[in-house]
N, C-alpha and C positions, 0 to 999 in steps of 0.2 A: 558285669560291667565290661563294655568293650569300647574300642576306639577304631579309627580308620585302619590301623595297622593289622587288625585281625578280623574285622567284621565280615569281609568277603569270604573267608575260608569256612564260615558257618553255613553258607547257603549251598548245602549239598542237596541230594535228592529229598523231595518232600515239598510240603506247602507251608508258606510262612505268611504272617500278616505283619505289616510294618505300618506304624502311624507316628507322625511327629508328635512331640509333647513339649510342654513348657518345662523350665528348670524346676518350678515348684512341683509339678507332677512327678518329675524324676526323683526329687528329694522325698516325696510322699511314698512312692513305690519302694524305694530303697529303705525307708523307715519302717515299712510293713514287715520286713524280714529281720530275723536275728543275724548277727554278724557271721555266724557259722553257716548260714544258708546262702551267703553271697560270695561269689568268686570274682576276682579281678583278672581279666584276661589280657591285660596290657602291662608293660613295664617301662614305658617312656616317661621320664621325669616331668616333661612339660605337660603331659596329659594329667598326671597326678596334681600338678600345680593348678591347672585349670579347673578340674573337677572339685577338688577339696578347698581351694582358696578363693576361687572366683564364683563358682556356682553354688558353693555352700553345702555340698554333700558332707555329712559328718565323717570325720577321719576316724577310722577304726583299724584294727589289725586284720584286714581282710586277707583271705587266703588267695595266693596267686596260683593260677592253673592255666596251662595252654590247652585249649579245647579245640576239637575239630568238628563236633556235631552238637546240636542242641537236642534235648529230649523233647518229645511231644508235650505241649502245654507248659514248657519252661519259658519264663520271662527273661528277656534280655534288654538292657538299655545300652544303646550305642551313643557315644559322645562323638559326634562328627566334627572334626576340626577343618575349617576352611580358611586358607591363607591367601591374601591378595597383596600385590605390591601396593605400597603406600602412594596415594595420589599426591600427597605433599610430603616433603622430606625435611621437616624442621630439624635444625641442629640445636641441641641443648648442651649445657655445661653442668656436669655433676662431679663434685669432688676434684675440680681442676682438670677434668678430662672431657673432651668433646665427644658427643654421641649423636648419631643420626638415625631417625626413624626410617625403616626400610620396608616394613610389612604391617599389614592389618591382620589380626587373628580373630576369626569368628567361630563360634561354637553353637551347635544346635543338637537337640536330643531326639532320638527315635526309640520307640518301644517296639520290640520284635517278639513274636511268639511263633513257635513251630506248631502248626495246626494238624499236620498229617505227616506220617512217615512215608518215605519214598517206596517205590516198588522194588 
């Protein structure tokens, strides 16, 4: 599993196939593998929150690993996070404190497979 912070470093020499996917497809692909076959390549707390609490990927004790290359035929799921300024900026009051909405956060998923090794 990858996010914006590390997806670009994977695209080294070789050929890759990328396709967009639904959250349901992402959950199904992750569910096909045992916990020990999945590595998490990000460590940003907001990404964890989005993937496990909002998208519904099952929380497990996945291994973290910083990787630089994908193996041929290795699956990867990239959780792309896209942030835009808020068109409206409503002010709410929570626990006696004023808060203002400043951003919209969007997420989409991509499936990536390395199809050929580079020269």
